[in-house]
C-alpha positions as CSV (number, residue, x, y, z in Angstrom):
1,X,61.9,13.7,52.1
2,X,60.2,13.7,48.7
3,X,62.2,12.7,45.6
4,X,61.5,12.8,41.8
5,X,63.4,10.2,39.8
6,X,63.5,10.8,36.1
7,X,63.0,8.3,33.3
8,X,66.7,7.5,32.9
9,X,67.2,6.7,36.6
10,X,64.1,4.5,36.6
11,X,65.2,2.7,33.4
12,X,68.8,2.3,34.8
13,X,67.3,0.7,37.9
14,X,65.7,-2.0,35.7
15,X,68.7,-2.8,33.5
16,X,71.6,-2.6,36.0
17,X,72.4,-3.1,39.6
18,X,74.0,0.2,40.1
19,X,73.2,3.4,42.0
20,X,69.8,3.8,40.3
21,X,68.8,0.3,41.4
22,X,69.8,1.1,45.0
23,X,67.8,4.3,45.0
24,X,64.6,2.5,43.8
25,X,65.2,-0.3,46.3
26,X,65.7,2.2,49.1
27,X,62.3,3.7,48.3
28,X,60.5,0.5,47.6
29,X,61.9,-1.7,50.4
30,X,62.7,0.8,53.2
31,X,60.5,3.8,52.5
32,X,63.6,6.1,53.0
33,X,61.8,8.8,50.9
34,X,58.5,9.5,49.2
35,X,58.7,9.0,45.4
36,X,56.9,11.6,43.4
37,X,55.9,10.3,40.0
38,X,53.3,11.3,37.4
39,X,51.3,9.3,34.9
40,X,53.1,11.1,32.2
41,X,56.5,9.9,33.5
42,X,55.3,6.3,33.8
43,X,54.1,6.4,30.2
44,X,57.4,7.8,29.1
45,X,59.2,5.1,30.9
46,X,57.0,2.4,29.3
47,X,57.6,4.0,25.9
48,X,61.3,3.9,26.4
49,X,61.3,0.3,27.6
50,X,59.4,-0.7,24.5
51,X,61.5,1.3,22.1
52,X,62.7,-0.8,19.1
53,X,66.4,-1.1,18.2
54,X,67.7,-0.7,21.7
55,X,69.8,-3.0,23.7
56,X,67.3,-3.0,26.5
57,X,64.0,-3.5,24.7
58,X,61.3,-5.2,26.8
59,X,58.2,-7.1,25.9
60,X,55.0,-5.2,26.8
61,X,54.2,-7.7,29.5
62,X,57.7,-7.2,31.1
63,X,57.4,-3.5,31.0
64,X,53.9,-3.6,32.5
65,X,55.0,-6.0,35.2
66,X,57.9,-3.7,36.2
67,X,55.7,-0.6,36.3
68,X,53.1,-2.5,38.4
69,X,55.8,-3.9,40.7
70,X,57.0,-0.4,41.5
71,X,53.9,0.3,43.4
72,X,53.0,-3.1,44.9
């Protein structure tokens, strides 16, 4: 099965331990499905993670570490 997770789902997976986090963990740890993702979506996720004036703002190194960790 192939799945596309949008930016809000991927961001939710980082900031909370809810359903979004379980979805990303199912893909990453158990290969339950193939994740389809584009460079554009990854850039959007990074931009959102670095957005100022938000309750979930990340440092650039933290955002990069998360994005790299998705595929390691």
